[in-house]
N, C-alpha and C positions, 0 to 999 in steps of 0.2 A: 765444741759445738760445730755441727756440720753445716756448711753453707749451702744455700739452695742452688740448684743447677743454674748455669749462666743464662740459658735461654729464658728460663722462668724469671730470673732476676731482671733481665733486660725488658721482658714483657711487662713486668710490674712497674718499672721506671717509665716506660712509654705510656701506660695507662694513667699513672699519676700526673705526668706532664700534660697529657691531653685534658684530663679533668681539671687541672689547675687553671688552664687557659679558659675553659668554659666558665668556671666559677668567677674568674677575674672579669670576664666580659659582662657578667651579671652584676658583680659587686660594685663596679665603678659608677654606673648610672644610678644604682639604688642608693649608694652611699651619698652621692651628691644630692639626690632628692630628699633623703632623710635629713641631711644637714640644712637644706633649704626649708623643710617643714618645721624644724626646731627654732629657726632664727639664728643659728650659730654660723660662724664662718664656714664657707663651703669646704675649705681644705680640712676642716675638722672631721668630716665624713671619711675622707681618704686616709687621714691619720688613724682613725678607728679601724678601718678595714685592714690597713697594713699591720698595725699592732695586733689586732685580733687574729690575723692569719699567721703571723710569725710567732708571737709569744704564746697565745692560747693554743695554736697548733702544735708548738713544741712541748709545752708543759701540761696541757690538758689531758684529761682521762678519756675523752671521746675522740679517737684518732680521725674519724671522717667528718666530724662536725666542723662547720665553718663559722667563725665568730666575726663580728664587726658591729657597726652601728645597728642598733636593734629597733625594729618597727614598734615593739611594745613599749619602748622608752621615749618615743617621740613626744607624746603628750606631757610626760613628766619633765623631760628636758626643756621643752618649750616653756613650760611654766617656770622652771628654774631660771632660764635665761631672762625671761620677762621680769622676774621678781628680784633676782640677785645680780644679774649681769653674767657675761661669759666667763670671766676669770674665776668668779666665785663658783660657777657651775663646774668648772674643772676641778676646783678644790673638793666639791661634794663628790665628784666622780672618784677622786683619789681616796677619800674617806670610805666610800662604799666599797672600793676594792680592798681596803684594809679589813673591813668587816667580813668580806667574803673569804679572805685568807684565814681569819679567825674561825669562821664557821667551818671551812674546809679542814682546818687542823683539829677541830672538835668532832669531825666525822658525823655531821648532822645532815648530810646531803639527802639521804633517803627520807628524812622527815618531810621534805618539801613535796614528795610524791603522795603524802597523805591528804593533801588538800583535794577537796572534791573536784572532779573534772568539770562539773557545772560552773564552779567558781572560776576556774581557769578559762574555760571557753567564754563565759560571760565577760571576764576582764578583757580578753582579746577582742571580743566583738565590740565592747564599748570603746576600746582604744581605736579600733578600725573605724568606727562611726565618727569619732572626733577627728581622726586624720582625714577622712574623706570629705567631711564638711569644711574643714579648714583649707584643704588644698584646692577645693573648688573655687575659692576666691582667687587663688594664684592663677588657676587656669583661665579665669575671666579677666586677668590683668590687674588684680588688686592685691591686697595683703590680708592675711587672716587676722581675726579679732582675738581677744584674750580668752574667750570661752566659747563653748559650742552654742549656747543660747544666743550669745552676741553674734556669732557667725550666721546662725539661722535668721536672726532679726535683720541683719545687714544684707542678706542675700538678694532681696528684691532691688535694693538700690544698686548693688554691684551688677546685677543683670542689666539694669537700665544704662549704666555707664561703663560697660565692659570695653576692653581694648578690642579694636576691630579684628586683629589677626590671631590673638592668643587663644580664643575659644576654638578656632579651627585647628591650630597646632595641637592643642590638648586633645580634641576629639580624634584627630588623626593618630596621635600616639596611642590612645586607648583602643582604637579600632585595630591597629596593627598588633598591639600587645595581646588582645583577645583572639584575633583571627589567625595569627601565625601558627599556633599549635594545631589548628584545624586544617592545615593544608593537606590536600589529598592528591592522588594520582602522581604525575611526574614531578610535581612540586614538593612532594612529601619529603624528599631528601633534604630540602632546605631547612627543615625543622631542626636539624643539628645545630644551626646557628641560634644562640639564645635570643628569645623573643624580646627581652628588654633592650638588648643592643640594637636589634633591627628597628624597634619602635623609635628609639632615640635617634638612630642614624637617619631614618626616613624623615622624621620631624626636623632634624637639623638641616638636611638637604633642602626640604621644601621651604623652610624659613629663611633661606639665604636671600630670597627676593623680598623679604619683609623686614621692617624695623620692629623688633620685639625685644623685650628684656632678655638678657642672656647671662650665662654663668660669669661671675666675677671672682677670679682667683687672685688674691694678693701675692706679691712676691714672697717666696719662701724665705723665712728668716728664723733666727733662734726664738723658740716660743717663750712668751712671758710666763713667769712662775705663777701658779695658781694663787688666788687671794682668798683668805678666809671670808665667808659670807658675813655681811653686816646685818644682823637681825637677832631675834630672840633665839636662845640656845635650843629651846624645845622645837621651834620651827625648823632650824637647821637639822636637828636630830631626826625629825620626821621626814625631811627631804632625803637624808642619807639612808634611812630605813626603807623609804619607798624605792629608791634606786636599787638598793641591795635586794629587796624582796622581788621586785619585778624582773631584774636582770637574772637573778639566781633561778627563779622559777622557770623563766623562758629557756634558759640554758639547759637546765636539767631535764625538762620535758622534751626539749628538742633533741637532746642526747639520746633519750629513750626512743624517740620516734626514728631517728637516724639509725639507731641500732636495729630496730625492727626492719627497716628497709634493707639494711645490710644483710640481715639474716636470711632474707628471701632470695638473695642473689646467689647463683651457683658459683662454684670455684672457691679459691682460698679467700679467707676472711681476715680482716684486721681483728685484734683482740677486742673483746666486749668492753663497753664503756665502764670506767671506774668513776663513779659520780663524785666521790670526795676529792679525787685528784682533779676532776674537771672543774670543781668549784675553786680549787686552789689556782688553777690556770686562769680562770675567769677573773679572779681577784688580782693576780699579777698583771693581767692585761689592762684592767681598769685603772690600777695605780699608774702604770706607764702611760696609758692614753691620756689620763688627766694631766700628768706632768708635761706631756708634749702638746697639749692643747687639742685633744681629740674628743669625740663624743663618747658617752658611756657605751660599753661593749656588752654584748650577750650573744650566745649561740643562736643561730637562726635555722629553723626547720626548712625554710625555702632554699637557702643556699646549701645547707647540708644535704637535702634530698637531691639537689642538682649535682652535687659532688658525687654522691653514690651512683646516680643514674648515668653520669658521665664515665664511670668505670674506675673511680679512685680505689686504690688498694691499701694505702697507708697514709700516715700523717704528712708524707712528703707533698701530697697534692694541696693540702691546706696551707702549708708553709710557703710553697711556691706561689700560690695565689697572692699571698701577702707581699712577696717579693715583686710580682708583676705590678701590683697596685703602687708600690713605692716607686718603681721605675717609671710608671705612667705619670705619677705626680711630678716627677723631676724632669721628664723629657717630653711629655705630651701635653703640657699645660695649654699650649696654643690651641690644640684641637678641642680640649675641654671647654675653652672660653667661647666656642662657637655654638654650644648647646643652648637652646632656648629654655628659659625657666619654666614656661608652660608645659614643655614636654616632660621635664623632671617631676613637676607637680602632678601631671596626669598619671605618670608611672606610679608615684606613691599613692595617689588616690585609688587606683585600681587595686593596689596591694591592700589598702585599708578596707575597701569593699569586700575583698575576698576573705578578710578576717571574720566577717559575719557569715558563718557557715550554716546553711540550712541543714546539712547532714548532722552537725553538732546539735542543732535545735531539736531535730527528730530524736536523736540519741538521748538527750536529757529528758525529753518528754516521755519516752518509753520507760525511763527509770524514775518517773514522777519527781523530777528535780527541776522542772521548768521555773517554778517560783524563785529558786536560788539563782538560776541563770538570768532571769529577767531583772531581779533586784540588783544583781551585780552589774549588769550592763547599764541599767539606768543610773545607778549611783556613780559609776565611772564617768558617764557622760556629764552628769550634773555637778559632781563634787570632786572628781579626781580618782586616780587609781587606788591609792591607799584607802580612801574612804569606801570605794566600791568593793574592794576585797574584804574589808572589815564588815561591811553590810552583808555581803554574800555569806561569810562565815557565820554571822549571827543568824541569818535566815536558815542556813543549813542545820545549825544546832537546834533551833526551834522546831524545824520539821522533824529532826531525828527524835527529839523528846516527844513530840506530838504522836509520831508513829509508835513510839515505845509504850506510851500510856493509853493510846486509843485502841481499845480492844472491845469487840462486840461478841457476846456469847448468847446464842439463841438455841431454843429447844423446840423441835417440831415432831409431832407424832405422825408416823407414816405406817402403811400396812406392814405389819410384822416387825417393826423396830421403832425406836426413838432415836432421832438424829440430833446430836449436839454439835452445832457449828461454831467454831471459834475463828473470828476474822481479826487479823492483826497479830502483833507480837505477844507472846504468852509469857508475861513476867509475874513477879510476886504481887504486883499491883492488881492483877486480874484474878488472883486466886479466890477472893471472896465471891466474885461473880461466877467463877467456874464452879465453886462449891454449891452455890444456890441453884445453878443449872442442873448439876448432877442430882440434887435432891428431887427434881421433877421426874427423874427416870424411875419407874417402879422397880422394886426388887424382882429379880428373875427375868427381866425383860431383855430382849436383844437391843443393843445400843451401838450406834455408829458415831464416833467422834471425829469430826473433820477439822484439821488444823490448817487453816489457810493463812499461814505466816511463815517467816523464815527464821524465827528465833524463839527458843524456849529456855528460860533460866532454870536453875536447880529447884527453886521453890515450887514453880509450876509443875516441873516434872515429878517431884515427890507427891504433890497433890493428885496428879493424874494417876500415878502408879498406885497410890493408896486407895483411890476410889476403884480402880480396876480390880485390885485384890479383894476389896469388900464386896464388889458386885459379883465376882466369881464365886465367893464363898456362899452367896445367897442363891446360887443357881443361874445367874445371868451370864450373858456373853457380851463381849465388847470388841469392836474392831476400830483401829485408829487409821485414818486416811488423810490425804491432803485435799486441797481445794478442787483438784481435778478428779477426785474419786479414786486415786491410786492408793494402795495400802502403804502406810508408813511403817507401822509396827503393830503386831498383834500379840498381846500378852497371852492369849489362849492357844497360840499356834504351836504345832509340833515342829515347825520349821521356821526359825526366826530370821534366817539370813535373807537378804534381798537378791533379786536376779543380778547376775553379773553384767549383762548387757541388755537392758530394756531397749526396745526399738521405738525411738521417737525421731521424727525428721530423717527417715532413712532415705538417703539420696544417692548412695554409691552405685546404683544401677541406672541412673539417669544419663542421657547422652551428655557428651562433653559440651561446654559452653559455646565452642566455636562451630558446633554442628557436626564435627567429625565423630565417627563411631568410637566409643570408648573401648579399648582393648581389654580382654579378660585379664591379661597380665597386669595391666595398669590398675584395674579395679582391685585385684587381689593384693598387689603390693601396697596400694593405698589403704586397704583394710588392715593389713598387717602393721603398716606404719601407724595407723590410728590406734591399734591395740597397744603397740609399744608406748605410744604417747599417753593414752588415756586410761587403759584398762590394766596394763601390766603393773604399774605402781600399786594398784588396789589389790591385785591377786598374788603378787610375788611372794609374800610371806606364806599364804595358804598353799601355794604350789610347792614352796620349799618344804613345808611340813609333809605334804603328800609324797614328794619325792623321797623324803627320808623314811616315812612310815610305810609306804606302799599303798596300793589302792584297796579299799574295802567298801565298795558300793553296797547299798542295801537293796537295789532293785535292778532287774534286767528290763530294759525298755526296747521293745521290738516294733519298729515302725517303717514307713515307706521311705524310699530314697528321694522323694519329691523335694525339690529345692525350696518350696514354700513352707515346708514343715520344719520348723526350727525347734528342736527338742528342748534346748535350754530355755527358750522363751516361753514355751507352753507350760513347762513344769517348774519354772523359776528355779532351775537347778544350777549348781556351780560345779567346779572341778571336783571329781571324786564322788559325786552323788549317784550317778547312773552309769550302768554298763549298757551301752546302746548298740543295737544291731539294726542296720538299715538295708533294705533291699527293695527291688521293684515289686510293689504290691503287698508289702509286709507279710510275706508268705513264709510258712514253716513247713517244708516238705516232711511228710512222715518217714520214719526210718524204714529202709527196705524197699521203698518205692523205686520204680524205674527212673533213671536219671536223677537219683536222689542227690541232695546237695550236702556234702560233708562240711562245707563252710558254716552254714547256719547251725547244723547239729553240733559242730565243735564249739561254737560260741555258746550255745545253750548248755552243753556239758560243762564248759569251763566256768560259766556263771553259777551253775547250780552246785557242782561238785567242788570246785576250787575256791571261788569267791564266796560261796555259801549265801547267795542273795536270799532274801525272805519273800520276795514277790516278783512276778513276771507280768508285764502289761503288754498286750498286743494293741497297737493303735492304728486304726485306719483313718482315712480323711476324705473330704469332699473333693470332687473333680479329679479323682485318681485315674491317670491314664491307663494303668494296668486293668482296672475294672472295665473301663470303656472298651479296651481291646478284647477282653474276654467276652463282652456282650456282642461285639461286632464280628467275631469269627471263631472258628473251632481251632483249638490248639491241642492236638493229640500228642501222646508221648513220643511218637516217632517224628515229630516235626523237625525240620532241617536246621533252622537258624537257632543260635543260642537263646535269643529272646523268646522265640516260640516254644522251645523246649522248657524254658523256665516257667512261662505262663501256663503250661500244661498242668502245673501243680495247683493252679487255681480252679481247675474243672470241678473238684468237689464242691466248691462254693457255688459255682454256676448250677450244679445239680441240686444243691440244697435250696437255691432260690426258686426253683420250679416246684417245690413241694408245697401243697396247700397247708394252711395252719390257721387256727382260730385267731392267733395274733396278727396274722397277715402272711403274704408270701414269704417263704424262707423262715418263718417263725420269729421275725424281729419287728420292732416298732420303735418310734421315737415318742417320748412322752411330751405332750404339750403341742405337738404339731404333726401333720402327716408327713410321710416320707416323700421327698420331692419327685424322684424319678427312679427308674430301674438302676441307674448307675449308683445312686446313693444307697438304695436298698442292697445292692450287691456288695458295696463297701461294708455295710453293717453285717451282712451275712458272712462275709469273708473273715471278719474279726472273730465271730463265733466258731467258724470252721477251723481257723488256725489255733484257737485255744484247744479245740478237740485234738488237733494234730500234736500239740505240745504234750498232752497227757499220754500219748503213745510212746514218747521218748522215755526209756527206762529210768534215767536219773530223775526226771521230773515226776514220773509216776511214783517212785519211792518216796520222794520228799513230800508230795501232795498227800500220800497215804498216811505218813506219820504226822501230818499237820504242821510241818515246819516250812512249807512253801504254799503260797496262795497265788492264784491266777486271776487276772483282771482284764476286762475288755474296755476299750476306749475308742471313741470316734471324735474327730476334730473337724469342725466346719470352718474352712479357711476364711471365707468371706465374712462370716459372722464372728470370727475369733471366739468360738464357743466350743467348749469341750463337753462331751456326753460320756457318762459311765454306764457300763452294762450291768444289769441285774440278771445274773445267769439263770435264776429260777424262772423268770418270766420272759426273758429275751427282749426286755424293754431298755432302751438307752435313755437315761435321764440327764438333763442339762445340769452342769455344776454351777451353783449360784455363788456369787462373790462373797456372800455373807452367811452361807449355810453350810453345816457339816455334811460331808458326803456319806455314802453308805458303806465306805470301806472301814474295816476294823482298824483300830489305832496301830496295832503292830504290823499292819500291812500297808500303811501309807507310804508310797515311794517318796524318798527325800526330794523335797522341792516341787512336788506336783501340786495340782490345783486343790488337793485336799489338805490345805494348810490349816484349816480351822478345826482340825481334830483336837480334842481336849489334851492338854499337856500337864504333866505333874511338875514341870519346872517353871518357876516364876520368872518374870522379866528381870527382877533384881538379881536372882541367882545366876541367870545366864550372863548378865552384865558383869557380875563379879567374878565370873570364870568358873562358877560351880558346875555348869554344864555347857557343853559346846555342841550346837547342832551340826550334824555331819555336813561337810563341804562348805561351811560358811562361818563367818565371825558371829559372835553373839549379837543379838539385835536389841535395840531399845529405841524409844522415841527420839532420844537425842543423839544416838550414834549411827542410826541407819540413814540411808539416803544417798550414799556415794554411788552415783550412777555414771554410765558412759553412753554418750550418743554415738550411734554408728553413722 
């Protein structure tokens, strides 16, 4: 094994040492505050921090996670101390640690991540509410009650008889804690000092002139052995299960969160989290912490994120933090005894308030899981953590069953088609309603089936496919789409694969968030990175097949080089579908002309003679700069600049535009609306002209004459996202409708173009079974299509 270079090794050690000091300065006041909130001896918090840092840091599977007294276990531990006493609580901690060791050995850690995030966030919010209300009494100079409702009921009396100085100390601590990270200007450098340390330090200094309750640390002595709880076995088992569940869930979720933060950081990384090993490390920590008289332990996202942000590189930072806590408990007890209890209570109260995250509430609301969140939060506050989690799971199951069974099927008659809209999940339970709805669609009618749900089981798919087959056999047509109107699958389509990269939420050309102009290199690299991350896994198998078999496109697509014209998006094409030629103005210079272009002629010859394409499409577009330039000035063959010489090939289109015709100037028109202006008319005329130029090329002329090659004209209006196809007999461009067949013959439909609705002799079942494979894409079906990539 090769050792890393010495400078890198020393730099890693320095980063870990610095991070360990930062986390230590956060952990000491937080551990004391959590011990105070539970009613346990204050030294129990320091024991948990030391054991969590050294043992969990050494044995755990999340190298950068920092373990110690857990905020999520405050309510549970306080209840245990109140009911069983401290020594029995230590025994429950040991038993919970043994259960964690068993679960880690059984490798079930991943199962904890299957719990709905709404339940987890609701549990944490409920715990935070209980902590905040309870610690408010300590800030006011009193003691918390046994339950949240009792704390709320006793709050008016506590306010009336509060200690004269403690509310000020608590408010000062909270103000410093919240304001310290917001320092700006010259004082911004001070933010490197942890806010909890500053808040407690300022409060301690101010309280020196006041008589207030302070930290009481007993003399260190050998810990008493844990004592088995005196009570019903089922009650003790429930307590052990609660500690195990809460500690394990917080540790595993925190490990995932810390891993995410670590992955965003540049430079060398620690190994990714191994969750089963992390559960084993947490179990060993809880066993030892309980034996030594410490609080229950769990990994904490707050301390872990501070560790990452402070520059930790390995588990050395976590272990060293535990060593510093141990040294502080042994040699700095006098300094700790000067801390006012109100300051620690305010620190924990702020942590509790932050556990109620409005960002989490918005998140669960967007996913329609707010009832799960609210029930979990309320049940935790009223009945405890275990009851709250159980209530949340029950509500989540009920909601899932409700969504699975609640399906609405409606049929509406619209001009030219019948629309069958399915709202909800499409399962076997909805098949009778689906069948009744299909019975309302007349034979031979055009039908659109909208599937506004995320799940379809096999029975529903078979019913849908069977109806599509029967409807086709009676001369009808059917299109399947989603709730937004996008096509999901079309059994009648000649091209069953989906676009590779549909454009939705396209942001890569927006300015950078800090206002600095985004560089072209950065945009390109970001796009390539997104391709490797999102699209490459979807197309890798198809590209491997094409690399092995070679290209055999069915169509030559000749269009403009304008950056807004994205061929794959317009034609829904994938790799291998189209042989594309792009140039300024989608121009095809005729052979033998002055300044003739061998590049375009070579591409046409290669496509027609070598690739043996069956169709050629010339596509113009709205807002074309080349057409505007042609209208604005003369470009003679002898023009001096390369661009001017190239645009001179467009003069035949300009001459055609000036010819009168019954159809209109230039002999072209748009069906359904007038031509907007001269630039749009010239773009239409230019398509017709370049088709004429194509027929002069000998390879094209021979293939057109024997009927093996067909030429097509197309116009794309960018702002309307609308394609128009040319009828060469009349010179009229007709808009392509989403649900109507085009005028192109079946054997001339370019793979992946808008003419997807042409009749097909291959059924969806045959394609799905591998009987036929549409060029350039995987077989499509209602249940297999839909893998998309957002750019």
